[in-house]
N, CA, C, O and the ligand as a Tripos MOL2 file, in Angstrom:
@<TRIPOS>MOLECULE
protein
  313   311    79     0     0
PROTEIN
NO_CHARGES

@<TRIPOS>ATOM
      1 N          15.1350   33.7810  -11.2140 N.3       1 MET1
      2 CA         15.2200   32.3710  -11.5980 C.3       1 MET1
      3 C          15.9640   31.5750  -10.5450 C.2       1 MET1
      4 O          16.9290   32.0520   -9.9490 O.2       1 MET1
      5 N          15.5030   30.3630  -10.3260 N.am      2 ARG2
      6 CA         16.1270   29.4920   -9.3380 C.3       2 ARG2
      7 C          17.4100   28.9220   -9.9190 C.2       2 ARG2
      8 O          17.4470   28.4920  -11.0720 O.2       2 ARG2
      9 N          18.4690   28.9250   -9.1000 N.am      3 ARG3
     10 CA         19.6800   28.3290   -9.6550 C.3       3 ARG3
     11 C          19.6430   26.8170   -9.4330 C.2       3 ARG3
     12 O          19.1440   26.3550   -8.4070 O.2       3 ARG3
     13 N          20.1640   26.0470  -10.3800 N.am      4 PRO4
     14 CA         20.0840   24.5820  -10.2820 C.3       4 PRO4
     15 C          20.8680   24.0470   -9.0970 C.2       4 PRO4
     16 O          21.8890   24.6180   -8.7130 O.2       4 PRO4
     17 N          20.4000   22.9640   -8.5230 N.am      5 ILE5
     18 CA         21.0980   22.3350   -7.4100 C.3       5 ILE5
     19 C          22.4140   21.7590   -7.9010 C.2       5 ILE5
     20 O          22.4520   21.0130   -8.8790 O.2       5 ILE5
     21 N          23.4790   22.1090   -7.2210 N.am      6 LYS6
     22 CA         24.7790   21.5410   -7.5820 C.3       6 LYS6
     23 C          25.2660   20.7230   -6.3990 C.2       6 LYS6
     24 O          25.6700   21.2800   -5.3780 O.2       6 LYS6
     25 N          25.2290   19.4040   -6.5320 N.am      7 ASP7
     26 CA         25.7560   18.5630   -5.4610 C.3       7 ASP7
     27 C          26.3180   17.2720   -6.0510 C.2       7 ASP7
     28 O          26.5060   17.1600   -7.2620 O.2       7 ASP7
     29 N          26.5810   16.3080   -5.1830 N.am      8 GLU8
     30 CA         27.2460   15.0900   -5.6620 C.3       8 GLU8
     31 C          26.3830   14.2630   -6.6070 C.2       8 GLU8
     32 O          26.8750   13.3420   -7.2580 O.2       8 GLU8
     33 N          25.0840   14.5970   -6.6840 N.am      9 PHE9
     34 CA         24.1960   13.8060   -7.5380 C.3       9 PHE9
     35 C          23.9390   14.4630   -8.8970 C.2       9 PHE9
     36 O          23.4170   13.8330   -9.8170 O.2       9 PHE9
     37 N          24.3160   15.7350   -9.0030 N.am     10 THR10
     38 CA         23.9660   16.5020  -10.1940 C.3      10 THR10
     39 C          24.3430   15.8080  -11.5040 C.2      10 THR10
     40 O          23.5370   15.7630  -12.4340 O.2      10 THR10
     41 N          25.5570   15.2670  -11.5850 N.am     11 ASP11
     42 CA         26.0390   14.7390  -12.8550 C.3      11 ASP11
     43 C          25.8330   13.2390  -13.0270 C.2      11 ASP11
     44 O          26.3350   12.6510  -13.9860 O.2      11 ASP11
     45 N          25.1060   12.6210  -12.1150 N.am     12 LEU12
     46 CA         24.8500   11.1860  -12.2620 C.3      12 LEU12
     47 C          23.9160   10.9410  -13.4450 C.2      12 LEU12
     48 O          23.0000   11.7260  -13.6890 O.2      12 LEU12
     49 N          24.1470    9.8630  -14.1740 N.am     13 PRO13
     50 CA         23.2860    9.5620  -15.3240 C.3      13 PRO13
     51 C          21.9900    8.8700  -14.9150 C.2      13 PRO13
     52 O          21.6690    7.7910  -15.4140 O.2      13 PRO13
     53 N          21.2530    9.4960  -14.0080 N.am     14 VAL14
     54 CA         19.9860    8.9110  -13.5640 C.3      14 VAL14
     55 C          18.8790    9.9530  -13.6780 C.2      14 VAL14
     56 O          19.1470   11.1350  -13.8950 O.2      14 VAL14
     57 N          17.6360    9.5050  -13.5320 N.am     15 SER15
     58 CA         16.4990   10.4060  -13.7220 C.3      15 SER15
     59 C          16.4090   11.4410  -12.6170 C.2      15 SER15
     60 O          17.0410   11.3000  -11.5700 O.2      15 SER15
     61 N          15.6220   12.4790  -12.8510 N.am     16 ARG16
     62 CA         15.4310   13.5170  -11.8380 C.3      16 ARG16
     63 C          14.7670   12.9260  -10.6070 C.2      16 ARG16
     64 O          15.0760   13.3150   -9.4810 O.2      16 ARG16
     65 N          13.8440   11.9760  -10.8240 N.am     17 GLN17
     66 CA         13.1740   11.3510   -9.6790 C.3      17 GLN17
     67 C          14.1780   10.6240   -8.8010 C.2      17 GLN17
     68 O          14.1340   10.7210   -7.5740 O.2      17 GLN17
     69 N          15.0910    9.8890   -9.4450 N.am     18 ARG18
     70 CA         16.0890    9.1230   -8.6900 C.3      18 ARG18
     71 C          17.0020   10.0640   -7.9090 C.2      18 ARG18
     72 O          17.3630    9.7780   -6.7680 O.2      18 ARG18
     73 N          17.3690   11.1680   -8.5130 N.am     19 LYS19
     74 CA         18.2170   12.1380   -7.8100 C.3      19 LYS19
     75 C          17.4930   12.6900   -6.5910 C.2      19 LYS19
     76 O          18.0830   12.8500   -5.5230 O.2      19 LYS19
     77 N          16.2090   12.9770   -6.7640 N.am     20 TYR20
     78 CA         15.3990   13.4460   -5.6310 C.3      20 TYR20
     79 C          15.4490   12.4190   -4.5100 C.2      20 TYR20
     80 O          15.6580   12.7630   -3.3470 O.2      20 TYR20
     81 N          15.2520   11.1370   -4.8770 N.am     21 GLN21
     82 CA         15.2660   10.0800   -3.8620 C.3      21 GLN21
     83 C          16.6140   10.0020   -3.1660 C.2      21 GLN21
     84 O          16.6780    9.8540   -1.9460 O.2      21 GLN21
     85 N          17.6890   10.1030   -3.9340 N.am     22 LEU22
     86 CA         19.0290   10.0230   -3.3500 C.3      22 LEU22
     87 C          19.2830   11.1930   -2.4090 C.2      22 LEU22
     88 O          19.8850   11.0240   -1.3490 O.2      22 LEU22
     89 N          18.8190   12.3830   -2.8000 N.am     23 ARG23
     90 CA         18.9980   13.5610   -1.9370 C.3      23 ARG23
     91 C          18.1990   13.4220   -0.6540 C.2      23 ARG23
     92 O          18.6830   13.7550    0.4280 O.2      23 ARG23
     93 N          16.9740   12.9270   -0.7780 N.am     24 MET24
     94 CA         16.1430   12.7260    0.4050 C.3      24 MET24
     95 C          16.7930   11.7180    1.3390 C.2      24 MET24
     96 O          16.8280   11.9050    2.5560 O.2      24 MET24
     97 N          17.3080   10.6440    0.7460 N.am     25 GLN25
     98 CA         17.9560    9.6050    1.5420 C.3      25 GLN25
     99 C          19.1630   10.1700    2.2870 C.2      25 GLN25
    100 O          19.3690    9.8740    3.4640 O.2      25 GLN25
    101 N          19.9460   10.9720    1.6020 N.am     26 ARG26
    102 CA         21.1170   11.5860    2.2170 C.3      26 ARG26
    103 C          20.7100   12.4510    3.4080 C.2      26 ARG26
    104 O          21.3910   12.4700    4.4320 O.2      26 ARG26
    105 N          19.5910   13.1670    3.2640 N.am     27 ASP27
    106 CA         19.1410   14.0710    4.3190 C.3      27 ASP27
    107 C          18.1940   13.4150    5.3130 C.2      27 ASP27
    108 O          17.5740   14.1040    6.1230 O.2      27 ASP27
    109 N          18.0730   12.0880    5.2620 N.am     28 LYS28
    110 CA         17.2120   11.3150    6.1650 C.3      28 LYS28
    111 C          15.7610   11.7820    6.1050 C.2      28 LYS28
    112 O          15.1070   11.9880    7.1270 O.2      28 LYS28
    113 N          15.2790   11.9410    4.8680 N.am     29 ARG29
    114 CA         13.8950   12.3380    4.6930 C.3      29 ARG29
    115 C          13.1640   11.3240    3.8270 C.2      29 ARG29
    116 O          13.7790   10.5210    3.1250 O.2      29 ARG29
    117 N          11.8370   11.3770    3.8910 N.am     30 CYS30
    118 CA         11.0170   10.4490    3.1160 C.3      30 CYS30
    119 C          11.3300   10.5970    1.6260 C.2      30 CYS30
    120 O          11.3720   11.7120    1.1050 O.2      30 CYS30
    121 N          11.5510    9.4630    0.9380 N.am     31 THR31
    122 CA         11.9130    9.5450   -0.4750 C.3      31 THR31
    123 C          10.7060    9.8470   -1.3570 C.2      31 THR31
    124 O          10.8490   10.0160   -2.5680 O.2      31 THR31
    125 N           9.5170    9.9140   -0.7580 N.am     32 GLU32
    126 CA          8.3440   10.2200   -1.5670 C.3      32 GLU32
    127 C           7.7990   11.6200   -1.3280 C.2      32 GLU32
    128 O           7.4300   12.3080   -2.2800 O.2      32 GLU32
    129 N           7.7420   12.0580   -0.0510 N.am     33 CYS33
    130 CA          7.1550   13.3680    0.1950 C.3      33 CYS33
    131 C           8.1350   14.3710    0.7980 C.2      33 CYS33
    132 O           7.8330   15.5620    0.8700 O.2      33 CYS33
    133 N           9.3070   13.8990    1.2330 N.am     34 GLY34
    134 CA         10.3110   14.8170    1.7310 C.3      34 GLY34
    135 C          10.1590   15.2120    3.1880 C.2      34 GLY34
    136 O          10.9340   16.0280    3.6880 O.2      34 GLY34
    137 N           9.1570   14.6390    3.8910 N.am     35 LYS35
    138 CA          9.0470   14.8860    5.3240 C.3      35 LYS35
    139 C          10.1610   14.1170    6.0320 C.2      35 LYS35
    140 O          10.7340   13.1920    5.4570 O.2      35 LYS35
    141 N          10.4700   14.4860    7.2630 N.am     36 PRO36
    142 CA         11.5140   13.7450    7.9740 C.3      36 PRO36
    143 C          11.1330   12.2660    8.0930 C.2      36 PRO36
    144 O          10.0180   11.9430    8.5040 O.2      36 PRO36
    145 N          12.0500   11.3760    7.7360 N.am     37 ALA37
    146 CA         11.7930    9.9450    7.8590 C.3      37 ALA37
    147 C          12.0620    9.5000    9.2850 C.2      37 ALA37
    148 O          13.0730    9.8840    9.8750 O.2      37 ALA37
    149 N          11.1660    8.6910    9.8470 N.am     38 VAL38
    150 CA         11.3480    8.2390   11.2160 C.3      38 VAL38
    151 C          12.5730    7.3310   11.2930 C.2      38 VAL38
    152 O          13.4980    7.5400   12.0780 O.2      38 VAL38
    153 N          12.5270    6.3260   10.4440 N.am     39 GLN39
    154 CA         13.5800    5.3310   10.3920 C.3      39 GLN39
    155 C          13.5180    4.7830    8.9860 C.2      39 GLN39
    156 O          12.4580    4.8250    8.3610 O.2      39 GLN39
    157 N          14.6200    4.2680    8.4660 N.am     40 GLY40
    158 CA         14.5700    3.7800    7.0960 C.3      40 GLY40
    159 C          14.4770    4.9410    6.1290 C.2      40 GLY40
    160 O          15.0160    6.0140    6.4000 O.2      40 GLY40
    161 N          13.8040    4.7480    5.0040 N.am     41 SER41
    162 CA         13.8730    5.7490    3.9520 C.3      41 SER41
    163 C          12.5500    6.4740    3.7290 C.2      41 SER41
    164 O          12.4380    7.3000    2.8230 O.2      41 SER41
    165 N          11.5330    6.1650    4.5620 N.am     42 ARG42
    166 CA         10.2560    6.8260    4.3280 C.3      42 ARG42
    167 C           9.6100    7.2790    5.6310 C.2      42 ARG42
    168 O           9.9650    6.8060    6.7110 O.2      42 ARG42
    169 N           8.6490    8.2110    5.5160 N.am     43 CYS43
    170 CA          7.8540    8.5920    6.6720 C.3      43 CYS43
    171 C           6.8420    7.4750    6.9400 C.2      43 CYS43
    172 O           6.7080    6.5600    6.1280 O.2      43 CYS43
    173 N           6.1420    7.5390    8.0480 N.am     44 VAL44
    174 CA          5.2410    6.4430    8.4190 C.3      44 VAL44
    175 C           4.1630    6.2270    7.3540 C.2      44 VAL44
    176 O           3.8580    5.0950    6.9770 O.2      44 VAL44
    177 N           3.5980    7.3330    6.8810 N.am     45 VAL45
    178 CA          2.5260    7.2360    5.8880 C.3      45 VAL45
    179 C           2.9850    6.4440    4.6620 C.2      45 VAL45
    180 O           2.2980    5.5310    4.2040 O.2      45 VAL45
    181 N           4.1300    6.8040    4.1540 N.am     46 HIS46
    182 CA          4.5980    6.1500    2.9330 C.3      46 HIS46
    183 C           5.2130    4.7910    3.2000 C.2      46 HIS46
    184 O           5.2770    3.9460    2.3070 O.2      46 HIS46
    185 N           5.6640    4.5790    4.4240 N.am     47 LEU47
    186 CA          6.1540    3.2540    4.8100 C.3      47 LEU47
    187 C           4.9960    2.2600    4.7230 C.2      47 LEU47
    188 O           5.1380    1.1570    4.1960 O.2      47 LEU47
    189 N           3.8590    2.6780    5.2490 N.am     48 VAL48
    190 CA          2.6670    1.8200    5.2310 C.3      48 VAL48
    191 C           2.1620    1.6440    3.8010 C.2      48 VAL48
    192 O           1.7920    0.5440    3.3900 O.2      48 VAL48
    193 N           2.1520    2.7440    3.0550 N.am     49 LYS49
    194 CA          1.7010    2.6620    1.6660 C.3      49 LYS49
    195 C           2.5650    1.7080    0.8610 C.2      49 LYS49
    196 O           2.0600    0.8920    0.0900 O.2      49 LYS49
    197 N           3.8770    1.8200    1.0480 N.am     50 ALA50
    198 CA          4.8000    0.9520    0.3130 C.3      50 ALA50
    199 C           4.5710   -0.5020    0.6930 C.2      50 ALA50
    200 O           4.6230   -1.3910   -0.1570 O.2      50 ALA50
    201 N           4.3190   -0.7390    1.9730 N.am     51 ARG51
    202 CA          4.0890   -2.1010    2.4500 C.3      51 ARG51
    203 C           2.8520   -2.6990    1.7880 C.2      51 ARG51
    204 O           2.8830   -3.8230    1.2880 O.2      51 ARG51
    205 N           1.7700   -1.9360    1.7910 N.am     52 GLU52
    206 CA          0.5310   -2.4450    1.2090 C.3      52 GLU52
    207 C           0.6580   -2.6410   -0.3050 C.2      52 GLU52
    208 O           0.0970   -3.5790   -0.8700 O.2      52 GLU52
    209 N           1.3950   -1.7530   -0.9410 N.am     53 ARG53
    210 CA          1.6370   -1.8610   -2.3730 C.3      53 ARG53
    211 C           2.3630   -3.1750   -2.6840 C.2      53 ARG53
    212 O           2.0140   -3.9050   -3.6120 O.2      53 ARG53
    213 N           3.3880   -3.4410   -1.8680 N.am     54 GLN54
    214 CA          4.1920   -4.6390   -2.0910 C.3      54 GLN54
    215 C           3.4010   -5.9040   -1.7980 C.2      54 GLN54
    216 O           3.6030   -6.9280   -2.4510 O.2      54 GLN54
    217 N           2.5040   -5.8410   -0.8250 N.am     55 ARG55
    218 CA          1.6690   -6.9990   -0.5060 C.3      55 ARG55
    219 C           0.8560   -7.4200   -1.7270 C.2      55 ARG55
    220 O           0.7820   -8.5990   -2.0730 O.2      55 ARG55
    221 N           0.2480   -6.4200   -2.3680 N.am     56 ILE56
    222 CA         -0.5790   -6.7040   -3.5260 C.3      56 ILE56
    223 C           0.2750   -7.2610   -4.6630 C.2      56 ILE56
    224 O          -0.0500   -8.2800   -5.2720 O.2      56 ILE56
    225 N           1.3640   -6.5680   -4.9260 N.am     57 LYS57
    226 CA          2.2270   -6.9430   -6.0330 C.3      57 LYS57
    227 C           2.7810   -8.3540   -5.8520 C.2      57 LYS57
    228 O           2.8570   -9.1240   -6.8090 O.2      57 LYS57
    229 N           3.1630   -8.6860   -4.6300 N.am     58 ARG58
    230 CA          3.8030   -9.9760   -4.4040 C.3      58 ARG58
    231 C           2.8200  -11.0330   -3.9420 C.2      58 ARG58
    232 O           3.2040  -12.1820   -3.7220 O.2      58 ARG58
    233 N           1.5490  -10.6610   -3.7910 N.am     59 GLY59
    234 CA          0.5310  -11.6270   -3.3940 C.3      59 GLY59
    235 C           0.7440  -12.2090   -2.0130 C.2      59 GLY59
    236 O           0.4880  -13.3930   -1.7930 O.2      59 GLY59
    237 N           1.2070  -11.3960   -1.0810 N.am     60 LEU60
    238 CA          1.5030  -11.9010    0.2660 C.3      60 LEU60
    239 C           0.2370  -12.0250    1.0960 C.2      60 LEU60
    240 O          -0.6930  -11.2310    0.9520 O.2      60 LEU60
    241 N           0.2090  -13.0170    1.9570 N.am     61 LYS61
    242 CA         -0.9790  -13.2300    2.7790 C.3      61 LYS61
    243 C          -0.7320  -12.9710    4.2530 C.2      61 LYS61
    244 O          -1.6300  -12.5570    4.9870 O.2      61 LYS61
    245 N           0.4960  -13.2210    4.6730 N.am     62 ARG62
    246 CA          0.8070  -13.0480    6.0860 C.3      62 ARG62
    247 C           1.0760  -11.5970    6.4290 C.2      62 ARG62
    248 O           1.4770  -10.8020    5.5790 O.2      62 ARG62
    249 N           0.8480  -11.2700    7.6930 N.am     63 ARG63
    250 CA          1.2270   -9.9480    8.1810 C.3      63 ARG63
    251 C           2.1730  -10.1170    9.3590 C.2      63 ARG63
    252 O           1.8690  -10.8300   10.3150 O.2      63 ARG63
    253 N           3.3130   -9.4610    9.2850 N.am     64 TYR64
    254 CA          4.3010   -9.5780   10.3500 C.3      64 TYR64
    255 C           4.1550   -8.3750   11.2720 C.2      64 TYR64
    256 O           4.7480   -7.3200   11.0500 O.2      64 TYR64
    257 N           3.3520   -8.5630   12.3090 N.am     65 TYR65
    258 CA          2.9460   -7.4220   13.1250 C.3      65 TYR65
    259 C           4.0370   -6.7980   13.9790 C.2      65 TYR65
    260 O           3.8290   -5.7390   14.5700 O.2      65 TYR65
    261 N           5.1890   -7.4360   14.0500 N.am     66 ASN66
    262 CA          6.2460   -6.8370   14.8630 C.3      66 ASN66
    263 C           7.2560   -6.0540   14.0450 C.2      66 ASN66
    264 O           8.2390   -5.5400   14.5790 O.2      66 ASN66
    265 N           7.0040   -5.9660   12.7240 N.am     67 THR67
    266 CA          7.9450   -5.2000   11.9160 C.3      67 THR67
    267 C           7.7110   -3.6990   12.0900 C.2      67 THR67
    268 O           6.6720   -3.2570   12.5810 O.2      67 THR67
    269 N           8.7000   -2.9520   11.6760 N.am     68 LEU68
    270 CA          8.7400   -1.5050   11.8990 C.3      68 LEU68
    271 C           7.4600   -0.7680   11.5030 C.2      68 LEU68
    272 O           6.9210    0.0140   12.2860 O.2      68 LEU68
    273 N           6.9800   -1.0170   10.2960 N.am     69 SER69
    274 CA          5.8480   -0.2190    9.8170 C.3      69 SER69
    275 C           4.5850   -0.4560   10.6530 C.2      69 SER69
    276 O           3.7970    0.4680   10.8580 O.2      69 SER69
    277 N           4.3870   -1.6840   11.1360 N.am     70 TYR70
    278 CA          3.2230   -1.9460   11.9900 C.3      70 TYR70
    279 C           3.3980   -1.2930   13.3600 C.2      70 TYR70
    280 O           2.4590   -0.7240   13.9170 O.2      70 TYR70
    281 N           4.6000   -1.3850   13.8820 N.am     71 GLN71
    282 CA          4.8720   -0.7730   15.1920 C.3      71 GLN71
    283 C           4.6420    0.7310   15.1610 C.2      71 GLN71
    284 O           4.0160    1.3010   16.0550 O.2      71 GLN71
    285 N           5.1620    1.3600   14.1100 N.am     72 LEU72
    286 CA          5.0080    2.8120   13.9900 C.3      72 LEU72
    287 C           3.5410    3.1870   13.7920 C.2      72 LEU72
    288 O           3.0560    4.1810   14.3330 O.2      72 LEU72
    289 N           2.8510    2.3720   13.0070 N.am     73 GLU73
    290 CA          1.4370    2.5940   12.7540 C.3      73 GLU73
    291 C           0.6630    2.5580   14.0790 C.2      73 GLU73
    292 O          -0.1850    3.4120   14.3390 O.2      73 GLU73
    293 N           0.9690    1.5560   14.9090 N.am     74 ARG74
    294 CA          0.2890    1.4250   16.1950 C.3      74 ARG74
    295 C           0.5910    2.6140   17.1020 C.2      74 ARG74
    296 O          -0.2940    3.1410   17.7750 O.2      74 ARG74
    297 N           1.8440    3.0190   17.1060 N.am     75 SER75
    298 CA          2.2170    4.1130   18.0080 C.3      75 SER75
    299 C           1.5450    5.4170   17.5850 C.2      75 SER75
    300 O           1.3590    6.3160   18.4050 O.2      75 SER75
    301 N           1.1850    5.5200   16.3230 N.am     76 LEU76
    302 CA          0.4720    6.7020   15.8620 C.3      76 LEU76
    303 C          -0.9950    6.6470   16.2700 C.2      76 LEU76
    304 O          -1.5710    7.6350   16.7260 O.2      76 LEU76
    305 N          -1.5840    5.4660   16.0940 N.am     77 ALA77
    306 CA         -3.0150    5.2990   16.3880 C.3      77 ALA77
    307 C          -3.3120    5.4320   17.8720 C.2      77 ALA77
    308 O          -4.3630    5.9460   18.2560 O.2      77 ALA77
    309 N          -2.3850    4.9680   18.7120 N.am     78 ALA78
    310 CA         -2.6080    4.9640   20.1410 C.3      78 ALA78
    311 C          -2.6040    6.3660   20.7490 C.2      78 ALA78
    312 O          -2.7820    6.5140   21.9590 O.2      78 ALA78
    313 ZN          6.2940   10.3360    3.0050 Zn       79 ZN79
@<TRIPOS>BOND
     1     1     2 1
     2     2     3 1
     3     3     4 2
     4     3     5 am
     5     5     6 1
     6     6     7 1
     7     7     8 2
     8     7     9 am
     9     9    10 1
    10    10    11 1
    11    11    12 2
    12    11    13 am
    13    13    14 1
    14    14    15 1
    15    15    16 2
    16    15    17 am
    17    17    18 1
    18    18    19 1
    19    19    20 2
    20    19    21 am
    21    21    22 1
    22    22    23 1
    23    23    24 2
    24    23    25 am
    25    25    26 1
    26    26    27 1
    27    27    28 2
    28    27    29 am
    29    29    30 1
    30    30    31 1
    31    31    32 2
    32    31    33 am
    33    33    34 1
    34    34    35 1
    35    35    36 2
    36    35    37 am
    37    37    38 1
    38    38    39 1
    39    39    40 2
    40    39    41 am
    41    41    42 1
    42    42    43 1
    43    43    44 2
    44    43    45 am
    45    45    46 1
    46    46    47 1
    47    47    48 2
    48    47    49 am
    49    49    50 1
    50    50    51 1
    51    51    52 2
    52    51    53 am
    53    53    54 1
    54    54    55 1
    55    55    56 2
    56    55    57 am
    57    57    58 1
    58    58    59 1
    59    59    60 2
    60    59    61 am
    61    61    62 1
    62    62    63 1
    63    63    64 2
    64    63    65 am
    65    65    66 1
    66    66    67 1
    67    67    68 2
    68    67    69 am
    69    69    70 1
    70    70    71 1
    71    71    72 2
    72    71    73 am
    73    73    74 1
    74    74    75 1
    75    75    76 2
    76    75    77 am
    77    77    78 1
    78    78    79 1
    79    79    80 2
    80    79    81 am
    81    81    82 1
    82    82    83 1
    83    83    84 2
    84    83    85 am
    85    85    86 1
    86    86    87 1
    87    87    88 2
    88    87    89 am
    89    89    90 1
    90    90    91 1
    91    91    92 2
    92    91    93 am
    93    93    94 1
    94    94    95 1
    95    95    96 2
    96    95    97 am
    97    97    98 1
    98    98    99 1
    99    99   100 2
   100    99   101 am
   101   101   102 1
   102   102   103 1
   103   103   104 2
   104   103   105 am
   105   105   106 1
   106   106   107 1
   107   107   108 2
   108   107   109 am
   109   109   110 1
   110   110   111 1
   111   111   112 2
   112   111   113 am
   113   113   114 1
   114   114   115 1
   115   115   116 2
   116   115   117 am
   117   117   118 1
   118   118   119 1
   119   119   120 2
   120   119   121 am
   121   121   122 1
   122   122   123 1
   123   123   124 2
   124   123   125 am
   125   125   126 1
   126   126   127 1
   127   127   128 2
   128   127   129 am
   129   129   130 1
   130   130   131 1
   131   131   132 2
   132   131   133 am
   133   133   134 1
   134   134   135 1
   135   135   136 2
   136   135   137 am
   137   137   138 1
   138   138   139 1
   139   139   140 2
   140   139   141 am
   141   141   142 1
   142   142   143 1
   143   143   144 2
   144   143   145 am
   145   145   146 1
   146   146   147 1
   147   147   148 2
   148   147   149 am
   149   149   150 1
   150   150   151 1
   151   151   152 2
   152   151   153 am
   153   153   154 1
   154   154   155 1
   155   155   156 2
   156   155   157 am
   157   157   158 1
   158   158   159 1
   159   159   160 2
   160   159   161 am
   161   161   162 1
   162   162   163 1
   163   163   164 2
   164   163   165 am
   165   165   166 1
   166   166   167 1
   167   167   168 2
   168   167   169 am
   169   169   170 1
   170   170   171 1
   171   171   172 2
   172   171   173 am
   173   173   174 1
   174   174   175 1
   175   175   176 2
   176   175   177 am
   177   177   178 1
   178   178   179 1
   179   179   180 2
   180   179   181 am
   181   181   182 1
   182   182   183 1
   183   183   184 2
   184   183   185 am
   185   185   186 1
   186   186   187 1
   187   187   188 2
   188   187   189 am
   189   189   190 1
   190   190   191 1
   191   191   192 2
   192   191   193 am
   193   193   194 1
   194   194   195 1
   195   195   196 2
   196   195   197 am
   197   197   198 1
   198   198   199 1
   199   199   200 2
   200   199   201 am
   201   201   202 1
   202   202   203 1
   203   203   204 2
   204   203   205 am
   205   205   206 1
   206   206   207 1
   207   207   208 2
   208   207   209 am
   209   209   210 1
   210   210   211 1
   211   211   212 2
   212   211   213 am
   213   213   214 1
   214   214   215 1
   215   215   216 2
   216   215   217 am
   217   217   218 1
   218   218   219 1
   219   219   220 2
   220   219   221 am
   221   221   222 1
   222   222   223 1
   223   223   224 2
   224   223   225 am
   225   225   226 1
   226   226   227 1
   227   227   228 2
   228   227   229 am
   229   229   230 1
   230   230   231 1
   231   231   232 2
   232   231   233 am
   233   233   234 1
   234   234   235 1
   235   235   236 2
   236   235   237 am
   237   237   238 1
   238   238   239 1
   239   239   240 2
   240   239   241 am
   241   241   242 1
   242   242   243 1
   243   243   244 2
   244   243   245 am
   245   245   246 1
   246   246   247 1
   247   247   248 2
   248   247   249 am
   249   249   250 1
   250   250   251 1
   251   251   252 2
   252   251   253 am
   253   253   254 1
   254   254   255 1
   255   255   256 2
   256   255   257 am
   257   257   258 1
   258   258   259 1
   259   259   260 2
   260   259   261 am
   261   261   262 1
   262   262   263 1
   263   263   264 2
   264   263   265 am
   265   265   266 1
   266   266   267 1
   267   267   268 2
   268   267   269 am
   269   269   270 1
   270   270   271 1
   271   271   272 2
   272   271   273 am
   273   273   274 1
   274   274   275 1
   275   275   276 2
   276   275   277 am
   277   277   278 1
   278   278   279 1
   279   279   280 2
   280   279   281 am
   281   281   282 1
   282   282   283 1
   283   283   284 2
   284   283   285 am
   285   285   286 1
   286   286   287 1
   287   287   288 2
   288   287   289 am
   289   289   290 1
   290   290   291 1
   291   291   292 2
   292   291   293 am
   293   293   294 1
   294   294   295 1
   295   295   296 2
   296   295   297 am
   297   297   298 1
   298   298   299 1
   299   299   300 2
   300   299   301 am
   301   301   302 1
   302   302   303 1
   303   303   304 2
   304   303   305 am
   305   305   306 1
   306   306   307 1
   307   307   308 2
   308   307   309 am
   309   309   310 1
   310   310   311 1
   311   311   312 2
@<TRIPOS>SUBSTRUCTURE
     1 MET1         2 RESIDUE 1 A MET
     2 ARG2         6 RESIDUE 1 A ARG
     3 ARG3        10 RESIDUE 1 A ARG
     4 PRO4        14 RESIDUE 1 A PRO
     5 ILE5        18 RESIDUE 1 A ILE
     6 LYS6        22 RESIDUE 1 A LYS
     7 ASP7        26 RESIDUE 1 A ASP
     8 GLU8        30 RESIDUE 1 A GLU
     9 PHE9        34 RESIDUE 1 A PHE
    10 THR10       38 RESIDUE 1 A THR
    11 ASP11       42 RESIDUE 1 A ASP
    12 LEU12       46 RESIDUE 1 A LEU
    13 PRO13       50 RESIDUE 1 A PRO
    14 VAL14       54 RESIDUE 1 A VAL
    15 SER15       58 RESIDUE 1 A SER
    16 ARG16       62 RESIDUE 1 A ARG
    17 GLN17       66 RESIDUE 1 A GLN
    18 ARG18       70 RESIDUE 1 A ARG
    19 LYS19       74 RESIDUE 1 A LYS
    20 TYR20       78 RESIDUE 1 A TYR
    21 GLN21       82 RESIDUE 1 A GLN
    22 LEU22       86 RESIDUE 1 A LEU
    23 ARG23       90 RESIDUE 1 A ARG
    24 MET24       94 RESIDUE 1 A MET
    25 GLN25       98 RESIDUE 1 A GLN
    26 ARG26      102 RESIDUE 1 A ARG
    27 ASP27      106 RESIDUE 1 A ASP
    28 LYS28      110 RESIDUE 1 A LYS
    29 ARG29      114 RESIDUE 1 A ARG
    30 CYS30      118 RESIDUE 1 A CYS
    31 THR31      122 RESIDUE 1 A THR
    32 GLU32      126 RESIDUE 1 A GLU
    33 CYS33      130 RESIDUE 1 A CYS
    34 GLY34      134 RESIDUE 1 A GLY
    35 LYS35      138 RESIDUE 1 A LYS
    36 PRO36      142 RESIDUE 1 A PRO
    37 ALA37      146 RESIDUE 1 A ALA
    38 VAL38      150 RESIDUE 1 A VAL
    39 GLN39      154 RESIDUE 1 A GLN
    40 GLY40      158 RESIDUE 1 A GLY
    41 SER41      162 RESIDUE 1 A SER
    42 ARG42      166 RESIDUE 1 A ARG
    43 CYS43      170 RESIDUE 1 A CYS
    44 VAL44      174 RESIDUE 1 A VAL
    45 VAL45      178 RESIDUE 1 A VAL
    46 HIS46      182 RESIDUE 1 A HIS
    47 LEU47      186 RESIDUE 1 A LEU
    48 VAL48      190 RESIDUE 1 A VAL
    49 LYS49      194 RESIDUE 1 A LYS
    50 ALA50      198 RESIDUE 1 A ALA
    51 ARG51      202 RESIDUE 1 A ARG
    52 GLU52      206 RESIDUE 1 A GLU
    53 ARG53      210 RESIDUE 1 A ARG
    54 GLN54      214 RESIDUE 1 A GLN
    55 ARG55      218 RESIDUE 1 A ARG
    56 ILE56      222 RESIDUE 1 A ILE
    57 LYS57      226 RESIDUE 1 A LYS
    58 ARG58      230 RESIDUE 1 A ARG
    59 GLY59      234 RESIDUE 1 A GLY
    60 LEU60      238 RESIDUE 1 A LEU
    61 LYS61      242 RESIDUE 1 A LYS
    62 ARG62      246 RESIDUE 1 A ARG
    63 ARG63      250 RESIDUE 1 A ARG
    64 TYR64      254 RESIDUE 1 A TYR
    65 TYR65      258 RESIDUE 1 A TYR
    66 ASN66      262 RESIDUE 1 A ASN
    67 THR67      266 RESIDUE 1 A THR
    68 LEU68      270 RESIDUE 1 A LEU
    69 SER69      274 RESIDUE 1 A SER
    70 TYR70      278 RESIDUE 1 A TYR
    71 GLN71      282 RESIDUE 1 A GLN
    72 LEU72      286 RESIDUE 1 A LEU
    73 GLU73      290 RESIDUE 1 A GLU
    74 ARG74      294 RESIDUE 1 A ARG
    75 SER75      298 RESIDUE 1 A SER
    76 LEU76      302 RESIDUE 1 A LEU
    77 ALA77      306 RESIDUE 1 A ALA
    78 ALA78      310 RESIDUE 1 A ALA
    79 ZN79       313 GROUP 0 **** ****
């Protein structure tokens, strides 16, 4: 049997998902898939996904092509 993780987040009154996110953040990894995060809190894939998700939710029309997620996206495609 796997022993439970015992760390600074174990006894926090938050959900298991939130604890996962906090642990990933502490270890500089993507808060969604756990791969190493380039910068910020997510890997490039999820950075882009989060951006597009937020665009729809907030009804945004403009695209700021010099922001991090676009730059990283370009550097991957090139
Ligand atoms: Zn990810």
